[in-house]
C-alpha positions in Angstrom: 5.4 -4.1 14.4 2.6 -2.9 16.7 -1.1 -3.5 15.9 -2.5 -0.1 15.0 0.7 1.1 13.4 0.6 2.4 9.8 2.7 -0.6 8.6 0.2 -3.0 10.3 -2.7 -1.1 8.7 -1.2 -1.4 5.2 -0.4 -5.1 5.7 -3.9 -5.9 6.9 -5.4 -4.1 3.9 -3.1 -6.0 1.6 -4.1 -9.3 3.1 -7.8 -8.4 2.9 -7.4 -7.4 -0.8 -5.5 -10.5 -1.7 -8.3 -12.7 -0.2 -10.9 -10.7 -2.1 -9.0 -11.4 -5.3 -8.9 -15.2 -4.7 -5.6 -15.6 -2.9 -6.9 -18.6 -1.0 -8.1 -20.3 -4.2 -6.2 -22.5 -6.5 -4.9 -19.9 -9.0 -1.8 -18.6 -10.6 -2.1 -15.4 -8.5 -1.9 -17.5 -5.3 1.1 -19.4 -6.6 2.8 -16.1 -7.7 2.1 -14.5 -4.3 3.5 -17.4 -2.4 6.5 -17.6 -4.6 7.4 -13.9 -4.1 6.9 -14.2 -0.3 9.3 -17.1 -0.2 11.9 -15.5 -2.6 11.9 -12.3 -0.5 12.0 -13.7 3.0 12.3 -17.5 3.4 15.3 -19.4 4.6 15.9 -22.4 2.4 17.7 -25.5 3.7 18.0 -28.8 1.9 15.0 -30.3 3.6 13.4 -27.3 5.3 11.8 -23.9 4.5 11.1 -21.2 7.2 9.6 -17.7 7.2 9.6 -15.3 10.1 7.5 -12.2 10.7 6.1 -10.0 13.4 2.7 -10.1 11.7 0.8 -13.2 12.7 -2.1 -12.9 10.1 0.6 -12.9 7.4 2.2 -16.1 8.7 -1.2 -17.7 9.0 -2.0 -16.7 5.4 1.3 -18.3 4.2 0.1 -21.6 5.8 -3.3 -21.4 4.1 -1.9 -20.6 0.7 0.8 -23.3 1.0 -1.8 -25.8 2.1 -3.9 -24.9 -1.0 -0.9 -25.5 -3.2 0.5 -28.7 -1.7 -2.3 -30.2 0.3 -0.3 -30.1 3.5 -0.1 -27.6 6.4 3.2 -26.3 7.8 4.0 -25.6 11.4 3.5 -22.2 13.1 5.6 -21.3 16.1 5.6 -18.3 18.4 8.7 -16.8 20.0 8.0 -13.5 21.9 7.1 -11.0 19.2 8.0 -13.2 16.2 6.0 -15.8 14.4 7.7 -18.6 12.4 6.1 -20.7 9.6 8.1 -23.8 8.9 7.9 -27.0 6.9 10.2 -30.0 6.8 7.8 -32.3 5.0 9.7 -33.6 1.9 6.8 -33.6 -0.5 5.7 -30.1 0.6 9.2 -28.7 0.4 9.6 -30.1 -3.1 6.3 -28.6 -4.2 7.1 -25.2 -2.9 10.5 -25.2 -4.5 8.9 -26.3 -7.8 6.4 -23.5 -7.5 9.2 -21.0 -7.1 10.9 -22.2 -10.2 7.7 -22.3 -12.3 6.3 -18.8 -11.3 9.5 -16.7 -11.0 12.1 -18.9 -12.7 13.9 -18.9 -9.3 17.4 -20.4 -9.2 18.2 -21.7 -5.8 21.9 -21.9 -6.3 22.3 -18.2 -7.1 19.1 -17.0 -5.3 18.1 -15.4 -8.6 14.8 -14.5 -10.2 15.2 -15.1 -13.9 11.7 -14.1 -15.0 11.6 -10.5 -16.3 9.3 -8.1 -14.5 7.9 -6.7 -17.7 6.6 -10.1 -18.7 4.0 -10.0 -16.0 0.6 -8.4 -16.3 0.0 -5.2 -14.3 -2.2 -6.9 -11.8 0.3 -9.6 -11.3 3.1 -7.0 -10.7 0.9 -5.3 -8.1 0.4 -8.7 -6.4 4.2 -9.2 -6.4 4.7 -5.8 -4.8 2.1 -6.5 -2.1 3.8 -9.8 -1.4 7.2 -8.1 -1.0 5.8 -5.5 1.4 4.1 -8.1 3.5 7.3 -10.2 3.6 10.0 -7.6 4.1 8.4 -4.2 4.2 7.7 -1.5 6.8 6.3 2.0 6.6 7.0 5.0 8.9 4.2 6.8 10.6 3.4 9.5 8.1 3.1 12.2 10.7 6.8 11.7 11.5 8.4 10.7 8.2 7.6 9.6 4.7 9.3 6.3 4.2 8.8 2.8 3.0 11.6 0.3 3.6 12.1 -3.1 2.1 14.8 -5.3 3.5 16.5 -7.9 1.3 19.2 -10.5 1.9 19.3 -11.6 -1.8 20.6 -9.0 -4.2 18.9 -10.6 -7.3 15.5 -10.5 -5.6 16.1 -6.8 -4.7 16.9 -6.1 -8.3 13.7 -7.8 -9.5 11.7 -5.7 -7.0 13.4 -2.5 -8.3 12.3 -3.5 -11.8 8.7 -3.8 -10.6 8.8 -0.4 -9.0 10.5 1.2 -12.0 7.6 -0.1 -14.2 5.2 1.6 -11.8 7.3 4.9 -12.0 8.0 4.7 -8.3 11.4 6.2 -7.5 13.6 4.3 -5.0 17.1 3.9 -3.8 19.2 1.3 -2.0 21.5 1.4 1.0 23.6 -1.4 2.4 22.8 -2.9 5.8 24.4 -5.3 8.2 22.3 -8.2 6.9 21.9 -7.2 3.2 20.4 -4.2 1.6 17.4 -1.9 2.2 15.4 -0.5 -0.6 13.8 2.9 0.3 10.9 4.9 -1.1 11.0 8.3 0.6 9.3 10.7 -1.8 5.8 11.5 -0.7 4.3 11.3 -4.2 5.9 7.9 -4.8 4.6 6.5 -1.5 1.1 7.7 -2.4 1.5 6.1 -5.8 2.7 2.8 -4.3 -0.4 2.7 -2.0 -2.8 3.7 -4.8 -1.3 1.3 -7.4 -1.3 -1.7 -5.1 -4.9 -1.1 -4.1 -4.5 0.1 -0.5 -7.2 2.7 -1.0 -7.9 3.4 2.7 -4.2 3.7 3.6 -3.8 5.9 0.5 -6.5 8.3 1.7 -5.1 8.3 5.2 -1.6 9.0 4.0 -2.7 11.8 1.6 -4.8 13.4 4.4 -1.7 13.5 6.6 0.3 15.0 3.8 -2.2 17.7 3.0 -2.6 18.6 6.6 1.2 18.8 7.1 1.6 21.0 4.0 -1.3 23.2 4.9 0.0 23.6 8.5 3.4 24.6 7.2 1.8 27.1 4.9 -0.4 28.4 7.7 2.6 28.8 10.0 4.4 30.8 7.3 1.7 33.1 6.0 -1.4 33.2 8.2 -1.9 34.7 11.7 -5.5 33.8 12.2 -7.1 32.2 15.2 -5.3 28.8 15.8 -8.3 26.7 16.8 -10.4 28.0 13.9 -7.6 27.4 11.4 -7.0 23.9 12.8 -10.7 23.0 12.0 -10.4 24.4 8.5 -7.1 22.6 7.9 -8.6 19.3 9.1 -11.7 19.5 7.0 -9.8 20.8 3.9 -7.2 18.0 4.3 -9.8 15.3 4.4 -11.7 16.8 1.4 -8.6 17.4 -0.7 -7.4 13.8 -0.1 -10.8 12.5 -1.3 -10.7 14.8 -4.4 -7.1 13.6 -5.2 -8.2 10.0 -4.8 -11.1 10.6 -7.3 -8.8 12.3 -9.7 -6.2 9.5 -9.5 -8.9 7.0 -10.4 -10.4 9.2 -13.2 -13.7 9.5 -11.3 -14.0 13.3 -11.0 -15.7 13.7 -14.3 -18.5 11.2 -13.3 -19.7 13.6 -10.5 -22.6 16.0 -11.0 -21.6 19.4 -12.3 -22.3 21.2 -9.0 -20.0 18.7 -7.2 -17.3 19.0 -9.8 -17.3 22.8 -9.3 -17.1 22.7 -5.5 -14.4 20.1 -5.8 -12.3 22.3 -8.1 -12.8 25.4 -5.8 -11.9 23.4 -2.7 -8.8 21.9 -4.3 -7.5 25.3 -5.5 -8.2 27.1 -2.3 -7.3 24.8 0.6 -7.1 27.6 3.2 -10.5 29.2 2.4 -13.5 29.0 4.8 -16.8 27.7 3.6 -18.1 31.2 3.2 -15.1 32.2 1.1 -15.5 29.1 -1.1 -19.2 30.0 -1.6 -18.3 33.4 -2.9 -16.1 31.8 -5.7 -19.0 29.6 -7.0 -21.1 30.7 -10.0 -23.6 31.7 -8.9 -22.3 32.3 -5.3 -24.0 30.3 -2.6 -24.0 30.6 1.2 -21.9 28.7 3.8 -24.6 26.1 4.5 -24.9 25.4 0.7 -21.1 24.8 0.4 -21.3 22.5 3.5 -24.1 20.5 2.0 -22.3 20.1 -1.4 -19.0 19.0 0.3 -20.9 16.5 2.4 -22.5 15.0 -0.7 -19.1 15.0 -2.4 -17.5 13.0 0.5 -20.4 10.5 0.6 -20.5 9.9 -3.1 -16.6 9.7 -3.3 -16.5 6.9 -0.7 -19.2 4.9 -2.5 -17.3 5.3 -5.9 -13.9 4.3 -4.4 -15.5 1.3 -2.6 -17.0 0.1 -5.9 -13.6 -0.1 -7.7 -11.8 -2.0 -4.9 
């Protein structure tokens, strides 16, 4: 996983969000997060636990959370592009195994999560999904493909993850692989829902911006024969604005805007291919190009402030 890739961006945002929510403190959420990470990706031996990842900040966070839980630090090793967190300290291994049993009802013999997904609060379920993505997840570059992939070696943990996704109304399917099974989310709306529900607001906006731009470009190629450069600028601006409007609507924030911004948001959303002048003609009363530009600028500024406040 390359720094700067979309997967890397999502994982960085998840780690930042977890720390804001108190992941590094002594809390049930921290215990739950660590339990899900280990259930999803750890290798358990009688006297040793290891986790491998290409994402160094994730490995370092595992060590911090494990130390907060057990009072002891593990060992971080580097091998080319992989980072490994390991502990063979008897007391630490025993504490981590006990935590897994307490938080998820994890059965080591069958590698089974016995706790039911619906028994967790919504925020706890989102924490579990963030942990799974950090541990075994990847996301394709949206410009190329809409896809989230979660790789599992333990069928029962996969089934638990499917239950979490089903409760969030996120469609998914499973395919067998050489090392286990891969759970895929390939529907664009479901990927957007996954990012929004788990709190990755920046990645959600970026993903939606790409989606709108792709859809608009396809529509433009089919129906419009205007000047390419001019249409590109309109598509870019409209994609960004519509993504922001969708984000506000998803968070039930559109109705909190002033009436004039609600009106310009509605007109922009319903007419993605229109120029500023054409949008102005649809307003009541009509306003000029500069007036529409000013309102859309206010809309973007206020939207970013509102979305930042609810993180």
